C-alpha positions as CSV (number, residue, x, y, z in Angstrom):
1,M,45.6,-5.0,105.1
2,A,47.0,-3.7,108.3
3,P,50.7,-4.2,107.3
4,A,50.4,-1.8,104.2
5,K,49.2,1.2,106.7
6,K,52.6,0.6,108.4
7,T,55.2,0.8,105.0
8,T,53.1,4.4,104.2
9,S,54.1,5.8,107.6
10,K,57.6,5.1,107.4
11,T,57.9,6.3,103.8
12,T,56.8,9.8,104.9
13,A,58.6,9.9,108.0
14,K,61.6,9.4,105.8
15,K,60.3,12.2,103.4
16,T,59.9,14.5,106.2
17,T,63.6,14.0,107.6
18,A,64.8,14.7,104.3
19,K,63.2,17.5,103.4
20,K,64.0,19.3,107.1
21,K,68.3,18.5,106.3
22,P,68.6,21.5,103.7
23,V,66.7,24.1,105.9
24,A,69.8,23.2,109.0
25,K,72.4,24.0,106.0
26,K,70.9,26.9,104.9
27,T,70.9,28.2,108.3
28,V,74.6,27.7,109.1
29,A,75.3,29.4,105.9
30,K,73.8,32.3,106.8
31,K,75.7,32.4,109.9
32,A,78.9,32.3,108.7
33,T,78.4,34.7,106.0
34,T,77.1,37.2,109.1
35,K,80.2,36.4,110.7
36,K,82.2,37.3,107.5
37,T,80.4,40.7,107.4
38,S,80.9,41.7,110.9
39,V,84.5,40.8,110.3
40,A,84.8,43.1,107.3
41,T,82.9,46.0,109.1
42,K,85.2,45.6,112.1
43,K,88.2,46.0,110.1
44,A,86.7,48.9,108.0
45,A,86.2,50.7,111.3
46,A,89.2,50.1,112.4
47,A,90.6,51.6,109.5
48,V,88.7,54.5,109.3
49,A,90.0,55.0,113.4
50,A,93.6,54.9,112.2
51,K,92.9,57.4,109.4
52,S,90.9,59.8,112.0
53,V,94.3,59.4,114.6
54,K,96.6,60.9,111.6
55,S,94.4,63.5,110.6
56,V,94.0,64.8,114.0
57,A,98.1,63.8,115.2
58,P,100.0,67.4,114.7
59,K,102.3,68.1,111.7
60,K,105.5,68.9,113.0
61,K,107.0,71.9,111.9
62,A,109.5,72.7,108.8
63,A,112.5,73.7,110.1
64,P,113.4,77.3,109.2
65,K,115.6,77.9,105.9
66,K,118.9,79.3,106.5
67,T,119.2,82.1,104.8
68,T,122.7,82.1,102.4
69,T,125.6,84.5,102.4
70,K,124.3,85.5,99.1
71,T,120.9,86.8,100.5
72,K,122.5,88.6,103.1
73,A,124.8,90.2,101.2
74,V,121.9,91.8,99.3
75,V,120.2,92.8,102.1
76,K,123.7,95.2,103.6
77,T,124.1,96.5,99.7
78,A,120.4,97.5,100.0
79,A,119.9,99.1,102.7
80,P,122.5,102.1,102.0
81,K,120.8,102.7,98.6
82,D,117.3,103.3,101.0
83,K,119.5,105.7,103.3
84,K,120.5,107.6,100.4
85,C,117.1,107.9,98.8
86,C,115.6,109.0,101.9
87,C,119.0,112.0,102.7
88,G,117.9,112.7,99.1
89,N,114.4,113.6,99.4
90,I,114.6,115.6,102.6
91,I,117.4,117.6,101.1
92,A,115.3,118.4,97.8
93,T,112.1,118.8,99.6
94,S,114.5,121.7,102.3
95,I,115.9,123.4,99.3
96,A,112.3,123.9,97.9
97,T,110.6,124.9,101.1
98,F,113.4,127.4,102.1
99,I,112.7,129.1,98.4
100,F,109.3,129.4,99.5
101,I,110.0,130.9,102.6
102,F,112.8,133.2,101.3
103,I,110.3,134.7,99.4
104,F,106.8,134.7,100.9
105,E,108.9,136.7,103.5
106,Y,110.3,138.7,101.5
107,L,106.9,139.9,99.9
108,W,105.4,139.6,103.3
109,H,107.6,141.7,105.5
110,G,109.2,143.7,102.4
111,V,106.9,144.9,100.9
112,V,102.7,144.3,102.6
113,L,104.2,145.5,106.3
114,T,106.7,147.9,104.6
115,D,104.3,151.0,106.0
116,L,104.3,149.6,109.7
117,Y,107.6,148.9,109.9
118,I,108.2,152.5,109.0
119,Q,105.8,153.8,111.8
120,T,107.8,152.0,114.6
121,S,111.7,152.1,112.6
122,D,112.6,153.1,116.1
123,L,112.3,149.7,117.1
124,W,114.1,147.8,114.2
125,R,118.0,148.0,113.1
126,T,118.7,150.5,110.2
127,P,118.7,148.7,106.8
128,A,122.3,149.2,106.6
129,E,123.0,147.0,109.8
130,M,120.2,144.1,108.8
131,Q,122.4,143.9,105.7
132,D,125.0,142.9,108.2
133,Y,123.1,140.5,109.7
134,F,121.3,139.1,106.9
135,Q,123.2,135.8,107.2
136,Y,121.5,135.1,110.8
137,A,117.9,135.1,109.0
138,F,119.0,133.3,106.2
139,L,120.5,130.6,108.5
140,T,117.1,130.5,110.5
141,Q,115.1,129.8,107.2
142,I,117.3,126.9,106.2
143,S,116.6,125.5,110.0
144,L,113.1,125.6,109.6
145,A,112.7,124.5,106.4
146,V,114.6,121.5,107.3
147,L,113.0,120.9,110.6
148,L,109.6,120.9,109.0
149,T,110.3,118.9,106.1
150,F,111.9,116.2,108.7
151,I,109.0,116.3,110.7
152,F,106.3,116.3,107.8
153,G,108.4,113.1,106.8
154,K,107.7,111.5,110.0
155,K,104.1,111.2,110.1
156,Y,103.9,111.1,105.8
157,E,100.4,109.5,105.3
158,K,100.8,109.8,101.1
159,R,97.4,111.8,101.3
160,G,98.6,114.3,98.6
161,L,98.6,118.3,99.4
162,M,95.6,118.0,101.6
163,E,97.6,116.7,104.0
164,G,100.6,119.4,103.7
165,A,97.5,121.7,103.9
166,R,96.9,120.4,107.0
167,F,100.4,120.2,108.4
168,G,101.0,123.7,107.2
169,L,98.0,124.7,109.3
170,Y,99.4,123.9,112.4
171,A,103.0,124.5,111.6
172,G,101.6,128.3,110.9
173,L,99.5,128.5,113.9
174,F,102.9,127.8,115.5
175,I,105.1,130.4,114.0
176,G,102.2,133.0,114.1
177,I,101.7,132.9,117.8
178,M,105.4,132.7,118.7
179,Q,105.8,136.3,116.5
180,S,102.8,137.7,117.8
181,A,103.3,137.2,120.9
182,S,106.2,140.2,120.8
183,Y,103.3,142.4,121.2
184,A,103.5,141.8,124.8
185,Y,106.6,143.0,125.5
186,M,107.6,145.4,122.8
187,P,105.5,148.5,121.8
188,V,104.3,147.2,118.1
189,P,100.7,148.4,117.0
190,G,98.1,146.0,117.4
191,A,97.6,145.7,113.8
192,L,101.2,144.4,112.9
193,A,101.0,142.0,115.7
194,F,98.0,140.5,114.3
195,L,99.6,140.5,110.6
196,W,102.3,138.9,112.2
197,L,99.7,136.3,113.4
198,V,97.9,136.1,109.6
199,G,101.4,135.9,108.2
200,G,102.4,133.0,109.9
201,I,99.1,130.7,109.3
202,L,99.6,131.8,105.7
203,E,103.6,131.0,105.4
204,G,102.8,127.6,107.2
205,I,100.1,126.5,105.1
206,G,102.4,127.6,102.0
207,I,104.8,125.2,103.5
208,G,103.0,122.4,104.2
209,I,102.0,122.1,100.5
210,T,105.0,123.1,98.9
211,I,106.4,120.1,101.2
212,S,103.8,117.3,100.2
213,A,104.0,118.4,96.8
214,I,107.7,117.3,96.4
215,Y,108.2,114.8,99.5
216,K,107.9,111.3,98.2
217,Q,108.4,108.2,100.2
218,K,108.6,104.5,98.8
């Protein structure tokens, strides 16, 4: 009966060894797969890092395009047209402003203030002499129209008639103050000096509105 027990122990030992062998193979396979995945992740990280470096790297600026002779010729020919338009605009506005100044001063000084001028006739030229020097008054009116039109164009803001009225108020105050200042060295009535101031302000506002109504700038 003793020899039979030995054989059974040997058979059980063989079975246990046979069962242990597949477990070792599985662990080796798992290690291989983990190595492969680690290598793949390293490659993917390297690729992402390379892309980020490329995106961060500064892009080369494109070289400026050379202008052709045709575009230069167009620019040269377009400049004189703008100058002509600007000069024509100033001339047309100055003519309209001069017409307003001429009419206003005729009505204000020739109609409204006639009685005061008659009372102080010893201070002024005779009507015949005034006719001889009329061209000087004509020249000053044209110069005033051109000067105010030019100044208005330098500060033109395209705000309509209100802009012209504001500009005319400033110009009218200047004109009226200069005219009424004659009261200090001429024996004129105070009423006449005051009306010169009022007339200058009204004339200036009318000039500003006339200029803003006609003046146009592209």
